[in-house]
N, CA, C and O of each residue as an XYZ file, in Angstrom:
420
protein
N       3.067     -6.686     17.787
C       3.189     -5.232     17.474
C       1.808     -4.624     17.304
O       0.828     -4.763     16.572
N       2.370     -3.564     18.776
C       1.418     -2.342     19.410
C       1.800     -0.427     19.145
O       2.745      0.267     19.521
N       0.773     -0.169     18.478
C       0.673      1.254     18.790
C      -0.151      2.432     19.329
O      -0.977      3.066     18.673
N       0.071      2.570     20.184
C      -0.578      3.419     20.890
C      -2.166      3.071     21.817
O      -3.253      3.604     22.038
N      -1.090      1.301     22.264
C      -1.406      1.066     22.716
C      -2.982      0.048     22.136
O      -3.887     -0.162     22.944
N      -3.057     -0.447     20.748
C      -4.373     -1.369     20.786
C      -3.003     -1.704     19.790
O      -1.833     -1.323     19.741
N      -3.990     -2.767     18.939
C      -3.190     -3.731     17.811
C      -2.763     -3.511     17.236
O      -1.710     -3.900     17.741
N      -2.283     -2.866     15.768
C      -2.287     -2.990     14.879
C      -2.172     -3.307     13.161
O      -1.129     -3.644     12.601
N      -3.215     -3.152     12.633
C      -4.075     -3.554     12.080
C      -3.026     -3.911     10.481
O      -2.411     -2.936     10.049
N      -2.856     -5.430      9.601
C      -1.129     -5.025      9.019
C      -1.347     -6.099      7.814
O      -1.132     -7.310      7.854
N      -1.809     -5.353      6.785
C      -1.121     -5.672      5.584
C      -0.591     -6.117      3.910
O      -0.334     -5.094      3.275
N      -0.437     -7.071      3.307
C       0.331     -7.253      2.643
C       0.411     -7.237      1.712
O       0.072     -8.375      1.388
N       0.733     -6.531      0.543
C       0.046     -6.043     -0.613
C       1.880     -6.839     -1.475
O       3.087     -6.872     -1.239
N       0.644     -7.427     -2.734
C       1.944     -7.647     -3.557
C       1.619     -7.860     -5.356
O       1.210     -8.725     -6.130
N       2.120     -6.411     -5.366
C       2.031     -5.725     -6.873
C       2.970     -6.961     -7.749
O       3.979     -7.540     -7.348
N       2.333     -7.107     -8.915
C       2.554     -7.611     -9.861
C       3.705     -6.547    -11.143
O       2.961     -5.916    -11.893
N       4.399     -6.430    -11.289
C       4.714     -5.659    -13.089
C       4.313     -5.607    -13.619
O       4.326     -4.482    -14.120
N       3.411     -6.626    -14.291
C       2.459     -5.922    -15.154
C       0.755     -5.963    -14.949
O      -0.066     -6.673    -15.529
N       0.604     -5.183    -14.160
C      -1.149     -4.755    -13.554
C      -0.944     -4.269    -14.414
O       0.120     -4.177    -15.027
N      -2.207     -3.746    -14.682
C      -3.067     -2.918    -15.351
C      -3.595     -1.557    -13.909
O      -4.002     -1.747    -12.763
N      -3.307     -0.144    -14.759
C      -4.446      0.703    -13.765
C      -5.215      0.526    -13.336
O      -5.136      0.799    -12.138
N      -6.405      0.037    -13.727
C      -8.105     -0.002    -13.651
C      -7.342     -1.830    -12.311
O      -7.703     -2.065    -11.157
N      -6.121     -2.809    -13.336
C      -5.931     -3.627    -12.282
C      -5.542     -3.647    -10.533
O      -5.879     -4.487     -9.699
N      -4.737     -2.427    -10.358
C      -3.872     -1.980     -9.554
C      -4.514     -1.364     -8.532
O      -4.084     -1.461     -7.383
N      -5.978     -0.429     -8.930
C      -6.891      0.302     -8.968
C      -7.806     -0.705     -7.786
O      -8.003     -0.343     -6.626
N      -8.318     -2.081     -8.400
C      -9.176     -3.512     -7.559
C      -8.111     -3.921     -6.984
O      -8.268     -4.027     -5.768
N      -7.183     -4.172     -7.318
C      -6.458     -4.897     -6.143
C      -6.197     -4.330     -5.072
O      -5.900     -4.990     -4.077
N      -6.286     -2.320     -5.055
C      -6.120     -1.983     -3.600
C      -7.267     -2.037     -3.099
O      -7.212     -2.602     -2.007
N      -8.585     -1.626     -3.454
C     -10.057     -1.106     -3.169
C     -10.154     -2.696     -2.226
O     -10.843     -2.783     -1.211
N      -9.931     -3.014     -2.378
C      -9.992     -5.118     -2.274
C      -9.637     -5.443     -1.115
O     -10.274     -5.994     -0.217
N      -8.009     -4.880     -1.190
C      -7.129     -5.898      0.311
C      -7.208     -4.668      0.898
O      -6.394     -4.880      1.796
N      -7.563     -3.555      1.075
C      -7.235     -2.526      2.231
C      -8.527     -2.545      2.024
O      -8.470     -3.702      2.438
N      -9.745     -2.380      1.765
C     -10.794     -3.032      2.175
C     -11.481     -1.440      1.938
O     -12.251     -0.993      2.788
N     -11.102     -0.601      0.637
C     -11.306      1.307      0.582
C     -13.601      0.926      0.450
O     -14.139     -0.179      0.374
N     -14.291      2.301      0.476
C     -14.698      2.457      0.149
C     -16.052      1.590     -1.050
O     -15.301      0.622     -1.167
N     -16.979      1.286     -1.716
C     -17.685      1.693     -2.838
C     -18.053      2.415     -3.833
O     -18.697      2.131     -4.843
N     -17.338      3.905     -3.266
C     -17.361      4.972     -4.046
C     -15.835      5.877     -4.106
O     -15.439      7.042     -4.101
N     -15.047      3.771     -4.191
C     -13.371      4.352     -4.157
C     -13.492      4.891     -5.657
O     -14.205      4.328     -6.488
N     -12.704      6.073     -5.941
C     -12.317      6.459     -7.580
C     -11.451      6.323     -8.036
O     -11.036      7.341     -8.590
N     -10.694      5.264     -8.143
C      -9.781      4.272     -9.307
C      -8.763      5.283     -9.502
O      -7.884      5.262    -10.363
N      -8.935      6.045     -8.747
C      -7.385      7.105     -9.097
C      -6.306      7.550     -8.312
O      -6.892      7.694     -7.239
N      -4.937      7.923     -8.063
C      -4.202      8.623     -7.146
C      -4.614     10.111     -6.376
O      -3.951     10.868     -5.666
N      -5.356     10.133     -6.631
C      -6.307     10.919     -5.774
C      -7.299     10.394     -5.167
O      -8.245     11.154     -4.957
N      -7.336      9.947     -5.020
C      -8.523      9.191     -3.988
C      -8.020      7.978     -4.077
O      -8.941      7.274     -4.491
N      -6.928      7.236     -3.897
C      -5.183      6.723     -3.188
C      -5.451      7.680     -1.737
O      -6.008      7.510     -0.652
N      -4.734      8.722     -2.401
C      -4.424      9.646     -1.188
C      -5.476      9.768     -0.459
O      -5.204      9.962      0.726
N      -6.456      9.734     -0.680
C      -7.810     10.608      0.506
C      -7.970      9.548      0.792
O      -7.956      9.759      2.004
N      -8.163      8.225      0.700
C      -8.128      7.033      1.653
C      -7.161      6.684      2.493
O      -7.275      6.523      3.708
N      -6.051      6.548      1.734
C      -4.679      6.059      2.994
C      -4.528      7.154      3.829
O      -4.103      6.773      4.920
N      -4.728      8.594      3.772
C      -4.546      9.493      4.815
C      -5.803      9.591      5.757
O      -5.849     10.363      6.716
N      -7.132      8.471      5.282
C      -7.967      9.120      6.288
C      -8.401      7.616      7.583
O      -9.283      7.261      8.365
N      -7.026      7.185      7.039
C      -6.977      5.656      7.867
C      -7.245      5.882      9.275
O      -6.724      6.955      9.580
N      -7.781      5.390     10.193
C      -7.879      6.474     11.284
C      -7.099      5.288     12.802
O      -7.131      5.430     14.024
N      -6.563      4.343     12.023
C      -6.580      2.472     12.722
C      -5.869      2.453     12.753
O      -5.590      2.227     11.576
N      -4.488      2.551     13.543
C      -3.168      2.175     13.073
C      -3.058      0.726     12.366
O      -3.582     -0.372     12.554
N      -1.828      1.429     11.184
C      -2.305      0.841      9.681
C      -0.725      0.404      9.419
O       0.178      1.239      9.484
N      -0.418     -1.407      9.028
C       1.290     -0.685      8.754
C       1.175     -1.317      7.389
O       0.874     -2.487      7.627
N       1.263     -1.141      5.977
C       1.508     -1.907      5.144
C       2.439     -2.261      3.800
O       3.090     -1.650      2.951
N       2.164     -3.333      4.071
C       3.812     -4.110      3.286
C       3.581     -3.862      2.080
O       2.396     -3.739      1.768
N       4.548     -3.722      1.105
C       4.009     -3.428     -0.496
C       5.438     -4.185     -1.068
O       6.553     -3.685     -0.926
N       5.223     -5.236     -1.609
C       5.991     -6.274     -2.333
C       5.706     -6.455     -4.119
O       4.660     -6.314     -4.752
N       6.901     -6.770     -4.521
C       7.091     -7.168     -6.079
C       6.813     -4.943     -6.800
O       7.354     -4.674     -7.873
N       6.177     -4.016     -6.206
C       6.863     -3.540     -7.122
C       7.889     -2.477     -6.858
O       7.639     -1.293     -7.086
N       9.315     -2.983     -6.266
C      10.466     -2.299     -6.542
C      11.853     -3.316     -7.176
O      12.992     -3.259     -7.639
N      10.708     -4.265     -6.768
C      12.076     -5.926     -7.380
C      12.571     -5.186     -8.469
O      13.182     -4.237     -7.976
N      12.645     -5.106    -10.247
C      13.574     -5.380     -9.797
C      13.347     -4.377    -11.051
O      12.515     -4.614    -11.927
N      14.463     -2.837    -11.037
C      14.270     -1.369    -11.725
C      13.648     -1.084    -12.814
O      12.979     -0.087    -13.082
N      13.980     -2.337    -13.667
C      13.947     -2.147    -15.081
C      12.130     -2.152    -15.529
O      11.533     -1.614    -16.461
N      11.727     -2.892    -14.556
C      10.316     -3.960    -14.106
C       8.940     -2.248    -14.137
O       7.959     -2.044    -14.852
N       9.123     -2.003    -13.811
C       8.418     -0.542    -12.857
C       7.949     -0.026    -13.560
O       8.817      0.285    -14.376
N       6.170      0.686    -14.147
C       5.677      1.119    -14.540
C       5.948      2.109    -13.642
O       5.924      2.213    -12.416
N       6.378      3.253    -15.156
C       5.825      4.591    -14.037
C       4.274      5.032    -13.492
O       3.854      6.044    -12.930
N       3.644      3.790    -13.929
C       2.286      4.486    -13.162
C       2.410      3.445    -10.843
O       2.056      3.463     -9.664
N       3.001      2.978    -11.651
C       3.845      1.370    -10.329
C       4.290      3.295     -9.671
O       3.691      3.735     -8.690
N       4.850      3.742    -10.058
C       6.502      4.830     -9.528
C       5.386      5.312     -8.666
O       5.152      5.102     -7.476
N       4.482      6.317     -9.957
C       3.362      7.043     -8.627
C       2.286      6.332     -7.742
O       2.172      6.875     -6.643
N       1.526      5.330     -7.927
C       1.652      4.886     -6.402
C       2.496      4.629     -5.619
O       2.032      4.162     -4.579
N       3.737      4.739     -5.647
C       4.349      3.754     -4.632
C       5.060      5.717     -3.664
O       5.457      5.866     -2.508
N       4.901      6.943     -4.957
C       5.063      8.397     -4.617
C       3.431      8.258     -3.628
O       3.581      8.377     -2.412
N       2.503      8.108     -3.951
C       1.644      8.181     -3.276
C       1.568      7.933     -1.992
O       1.449      8.742     -1.071
N       1.648      6.644     -1.953
C       2.004      5.692     -0.449
C       2.823      6.289      0.596
O       2.549      6.105      1.782
N       4.374      7.394      0.010
C       5.082      7.297      0.533
C       4.445      9.060      0.866
O       4.585      9.466      2.020
N       3.948      9.767      0.087
C       3.107     11.037      0.303
C       2.031     10.872      1.707
O       1.571     11.607      2.580
N       1.981      9.803      1.413
C       0.405      9.481      2.708
C       0.589      9.279      3.559
O      -0.191      9.606      4.454
N       1.898      8.519      3.840
C       2.530      7.712      5.061
C       3.060      9.054      6.112
O       3.232      9.203      7.322
N       3.193      9.869      4.917
C       4.466     11.055      5.291
C       2.894     12.239      6.393
O       3.166     12.848      7.428
N       1.764     12.226      5.887
C       0.364     12.926      6.090
C      -0.078     12.138      7.412
O      -0.123     12.402      8.614
N      -0.242     11.544      6.972
C      -1.132     10.438      8.176
C      -0.167      9.679      9.615
O       0.039      8.479      9.434
N       0.362     10.201     10.846
C       0.396      9.695     11.404
C       0.009      7.717     11.724
O       0.823      6.802     11.851
N      -1.696      7.667     11.766
C      -1.554      6.396     11.745
C      -1.442      4.854     10.305
O      -2.023      3.780     10.150
N      -0.433      5.572      9.612
C      -0.267      4.853      8.505
C       1.195      4.325      8.691
O       1.877      5.217      9.196
N       1.635      3.625      8.549
C       3.208      2.704      8.249
C       3.093      1.760      6.697
O       2.314      0.834      6.472
N       4.220      2.389      5.693
C       4.256      1.982      4.697
C       5.745      1.221      4.631
O       6.788      1.732      5.037
N       5.618     -0.162      4.009
C       6.947     -0.761      4.286
C       7.028     -1.445      2.873
O       6.233     -2.311      2.508
N       8.254     -0.883      1.980
C       8.508     -1.624      0.574
C       9.792     -2.487      0.843
O      10.826     -1.958      1.251
N       9.675     -4.073      0.559
C      10.662     -4.537      0.448
C      10.394     -6.120     -0.424
O       9.431     -6.231     -1.184
N      11.071     -6.922     -0.263
C      11.223     -7.954     -1.409
C      10.048     -9.099     -0.240
O      10.080     -9.045      0.990
N       9.127    -10.028     -1.061
C       8.977    -11.100     -0.272
C       9.710    -11.995      1.415
O       9.461    -12.312      2.579
N      10.261    -12.001      0.819
C      11.078    -13.660      1.205
C      12.363    -13.106      2.236
O      13.155    -13.658      2.999
N      12.027    -11.362      1.694
C      13.229    -10.813      3.787
C      12.295    -10.999      4.679
O      12.692    -11.663      5.637
N      10.997    -10.603      4.741
C       9.933    -10.285      5.521
C       9.051    -11.511      6.158
O       8.135    -11.455      6.979
N       9.972    -13.266      5.131
C       9.292    -14.036      5.610
C       9.290    -14.363      6.920
O      10.074    -13.525      7.367
N       8.913    -15.062      7.898
C       9.434    -14.974      9.222
C       8.732    -16.641      9.613
O       7.509    -16.755      9.520
N       9.401    -17.617      9.953
C       9.102    -19.147      9.721
C       8.152    -19.066     11.117
O       8.077    -18.055     11.815
N       7.791    -19.709     11.251
C       6.714    -19.570     13.391
C       7.296    -21.155     13.966
O       6.986    -21.557     15.088
């Protein structure tokens, strides 16, 4: 897949419903390759996502798996990702179930 003539960076995130706030940010920092000074909060998440300059698609799985298992903080992470996607033309966020997006080669 290409956008604007270059290759798109693809990242898959698997959210586990019982992650702690600290665990969520540690996971995002690692998977999205955020800098060491990443602030481990929703404002910092928004700032990093809106400053991405390379065409990037982030697939988010497990976050919306079953309505009753989502924490308030996970809902807030979802909203930040959606807001950042609206602001940053280089960012695409797709939420879904892992099995629906799996393709055998």
